[in-house]
PLY file of the C-alpha trace (Angstrom):
ply
format ascii 1.0
element vertex 219
property float x
property float y
property float z
element edge 218
property int vertex1
property int vertex2
end_header
168.81 -98.65 -67.81
167.98 -96.54 -70.76
167.56 -97.24 -74.30
170.99 -97.19 -75.18
171.98 -99.79 -72.14
168.98 -102.14 -73.40
170.14 -102.32 -77.12
173.95 -102.83 -75.79
172.71 -105.50 -73.57
170.70 -107.14 -76.27
173.97 -107.26 -78.63
176.36 -108.33 -76.27
174.48 -111.06 -74.87
173.42 -111.92 -78.19
170.45 -114.10 -76.99
166.65 -113.37 -76.28
164.98 -115.74 -74.25
160.83 -116.08 -75.26
159.06 -116.97 -71.99
155.80 -119.07 -72.39
154.61 -119.98 -69.04
151.38 -120.09 -67.39
152.21 -117.76 -64.23
154.23 -115.16 -62.73
155.75 -117.48 -60.64
156.81 -119.82 -63.73
158.29 -116.61 -65.30
160.50 -115.70 -62.45
161.53 -119.49 -62.13
162.26 -119.15 -66.08
164.38 -115.47 -65.67
166.10 -116.48 -62.56
167.57 -119.88 -64.24
168.35 -118.51 -67.32
170.01 -115.15 -65.77
172.14 -117.88 -64.09
173.03 -119.26 -67.11
174.48 -116.03 -68.34
171.43 -114.56 -70.14
170.44 -111.67 -68.11
167.62 -111.00 -70.72
163.85 -112.23 -70.62
160.95 -111.89 -73.47
157.24 -112.21 -72.18
155.31 -113.25 -74.27
151.73 -111.83 -73.97
150.04 -115.60 -74.24
151.10 -115.45 -70.59
148.30 -114.87 -68.63
147.64 -111.66 -67.23
151.39 -111.32 -69.32
151.90 -107.06 -67.60
151.01 -108.13 -64.09
154.16 -111.13 -64.92
156.21 -108.21 -66.49
155.79 -106.31 -63.28
156.22 -109.01 -61.20
159.83 -110.04 -62.55
160.67 -106.58 -62.85
160.20 -106.53 -59.12
162.04 -109.70 -58.09
164.86 -109.85 -60.70
166.45 -106.50 -61.07
169.27 -107.40 -62.70
167.39 -109.22 -65.66
166.07 -107.15 -68.44
162.70 -107.65 -69.23
160.71 -106.86 -72.15
157.27 -107.83 -73.82
156.90 -110.12 -76.70
154.00 -111.24 -79.44
153.31 -107.33 -78.66
149.94 -106.59 -81.63
148.86 -103.22 -80.46
149.57 -99.83 -78.79
147.10 -100.05 -76.13
149.06 -103.73 -75.09
152.62 -102.16 -75.57
151.57 -99.26 -73.21
150.19 -101.66 -70.46
153.71 -103.47 -71.12
155.73 -100.27 -70.68
153.58 -99.23 -67.65
154.29 -102.44 -65.83
158.20 -101.97 -66.16
159.06 -103.52 -69.57
162.32 -102.39 -71.21
161.47 -103.38 -75.15
158.64 -104.62 -77.05
158.92 -106.94 -80.06
156.34 -108.06 -82.26
155.65 -111.09 -84.50
154.70 -109.05 -87.45
155.15 -105.38 -88.67
152.71 -102.56 -86.98
154.03 -99.16 -88.00
152.10 -97.42 -84.90
153.88 -100.31 -82.47
156.91 -99.11 -83.78
155.69 -94.97 -83.59
154.27 -95.52 -80.28
157.87 -97.36 -78.60
160.27 -94.82 -80.35
158.16 -92.02 -78.64
158.30 -93.85 -75.43
161.93 -94.31 -75.95
161.71 -98.26 -75.60
163.55 -100.53 -77.74
161.71 -102.03 -80.45
162.18 -104.87 -82.44
159.09 -105.45 -84.79
158.73 -108.85 -86.52
159.30 -109.20 -90.70
159.89 -112.01 -93.07
160.05 -111.17 -96.49
162.79 -108.58 -98.12
160.11 -105.76 -98.58
159.45 -105.52 -94.64
162.86 -105.48 -93.58
163.05 -103.08 -95.73
159.74 -101.18 -94.70
160.63 -102.00 -90.63
164.02 -100.60 -91.15
162.74 -97.31 -92.25
160.51 -96.59 -89.26
163.48 -96.70 -87.68
163.38 -99.60 -84.83
166.41 -101.05 -82.51
166.78 -104.36 -84.16
164.78 -106.03 -87.38
163.14 -109.32 -86.17
163.12 -112.57 -88.80
160.20 -114.83 -87.88
159.63 -117.44 -88.10
162.97 -117.99 -89.88
164.01 -121.29 -89.69
160.34 -122.72 -91.93
161.88 -120.68 -94.46
165.46 -121.29 -94.55
166.98 -120.87 -91.65
170.84 -119.57 -91.61
170.16 -119.65 -95.01
167.69 -117.14 -95.60
169.54 -114.87 -92.73
172.57 -114.65 -95.29
170.51 -114.05 -98.10
168.82 -111.20 -96.21
172.02 -109.90 -94.40
173.94 -110.04 -98.34
170.76 -107.47 -99.40
171.08 -105.61 -96.53
174.63 -105.26 -94.95
173.79 -102.68 -92.41
170.33 -104.53 -90.53
170.98 -106.05 -87.34
168.74 -108.79 -87.99
167.46 -111.04 -85.08
166.59 -114.76 -86.42
163.95 -116.42 -83.98
161.49 -119.31 -85.08
162.58 -122.63 -85.01
166.45 -121.09 -83.93
168.26 -124.65 -81.93
171.55 -126.13 -80.63
172.16 -126.90 -84.12
171.13 -123.93 -85.97
172.46 -121.16 -83.00
175.77 -120.96 -84.25
174.64 -121.06 -88.58
172.70 -118.21 -87.80
175.30 -115.64 -85.88
177.83 -116.49 -88.76
175.48 -116.22 -91.89
174.88 -112.17 -90.22
172.64 -112.56 -86.97
172.82 -109.93 -84.39
170.94 -111.92 -82.12
168.63 -114.66 -81.83
165.51 -115.12 -80.29
164.79 -118.69 -78.29
161.92 -119.92 -76.91
161.13 -123.69 -75.72
164.51 -124.87 -77.04
166.17 -122.50 -73.94
163.51 -122.67 -71.93
161.74 -126.20 -72.23
158.30 -126.27 -70.47
158.98 -129.85 -68.93
162.38 -127.82 -67.16
159.36 -125.25 -66.02
156.91 -127.96 -64.92
159.54 -130.45 -62.92
161.45 -127.26 -62.12
164.41 -127.84 -63.41
166.78 -124.64 -63.07
170.13 -126.48 -63.11
168.88 -127.91 -66.92
167.66 -124.65 -68.28
170.96 -122.59 -67.34
172.67 -125.30 -68.89
170.79 -124.75 -71.85
171.69 -121.25 -71.48
175.34 -121.38 -71.06
175.34 -123.77 -74.23
173.55 -121.21 -76.18
175.99 -118.20 -75.23
178.53 -120.46 -75.66
177.50 -120.64 -79.86
176.78 -117.76 -80.14
180.23 -116.50 -78.23
181.72 -119.25 -80.97
180.82 -118.18 -83.79
181.57 -114.72 -82.90
184.80 -115.48 -82.40
185.29 -116.85 -86.26
183.55 -113.91 -87.61
186.26 -111.72 -85.76
189.00 -114.42 -86.96
189.60 -114.92 -83.38
0 1
1 2
2 3
3 4
4 5
5 6
6 7
7 8
8 9
9 10
10 11
11 12
12 13
13 14
14 15
15 16
16 17
17 18
18 19
19 20
20 21
21 22
22 23
23 24
24 25
25 26
26 27
27 28
28 29
29 30
30 31
31 32
32 33
33 34
34 35
35 36
36 37
37 38
38 39
39 40
40 41
41 42
42 43
43 44
44 45
45 46
46 47
47 48
48 49
49 50
50 51
51 52
52 53
53 54
54 55
55 56
56 57
57 58
58 59
59 60
60 61
61 62
62 63
63 64
64 65
65 66
66 67
67 68
68 69
69 70
70 71
71 72
72 73
73 74
74 75
75 76
76 77
77 78
78 79
79 80
80 81
81 82
82 83
83 84
84 85
85 86
86 87
87 88
88 89
89 90
90 91
91 92
92 93
93 94
94 95
95 96
96 97
97 98
98 99
99 100
100 101
101 102
102 103
103 104
104 105
105 106
106 107
107 108
108 109
109 110
110 111
111 112
112 113
113 114
114 115
115 116
116 117
117 118
118 119
119 120
120 121
121 122
122 123
123 124
124 125
125 126
126 127
127 128
128 129
129 130
130 131
131 132
132 133
133 134
134 135
135 136
136 137
137 138
138 139
139 140
140 141
141 142
142 143
143 144
144 145
145 146
146 147
147 148
148 149
149 150
150 151
151 152
152 153
153 154
154 155
155 156
156 157
157 158
158 159
159 160
160 161
161 162
162 163
163 164
164 165
165 166
166 167
167 168
168 169
169 170
170 171
171 172
172 173
173 174
174 175
175 176
176 177
177 178
178 179
179 180
180 181
181 182
182 183
183 184
184 185
185 186
186 187
187 188
188 189
189 190
190 191
191 192
192 193
193 194
194 195
195 196
196 197
197 198
198 199
199 200
200 201
201 202
202 203
203 204
204 205
205 206
206 207
207 208
208 209
209 210
210 211
211 212
212 213
213 214
214 215
215 216
216 217
217 218
């Protein structure tokens, strides 16, 4: 997939599941489960042991799923993730070097921001999306709505604390997509090997996104 294809899928699905697991096998289990529930995207957090190997493992074993790297905090890490086959990079803070590197490599990049000043700085760097994180702790959907009013042309991704109660509201407030971790991929469901539970959560969250978008477009 090229950069535009990756960007289009993120926009269309509207959810980026964050995978926080302890092995490549667990990451594969999570990726297959969310994909079965209608979300063919996963972001492997770099807290996963040997995350670049987990990314490579997923790229080789679930070719229909877009695999990204999350929590990238330096260029060296970014390079190893792209070399492993990652299709997009996200960070939890704003790092101009990572954004610049990803753009040079023609990879989708999603820097993390929190304040209006950071949103402006990030967007001037030319990324594909701008992530607002941690979102829930600073007002959730009301904060997204306020940022969207200030920056109507910036595609914001709400992440950090998004759950079933706030997913629809975050989309209605103006987020183009949601970053969701344990609320979508519970650790217990990984440990107990409950793919149906994860797939059902994936279906539920895609339903929230689809329903909210229908409201926005008068459908």
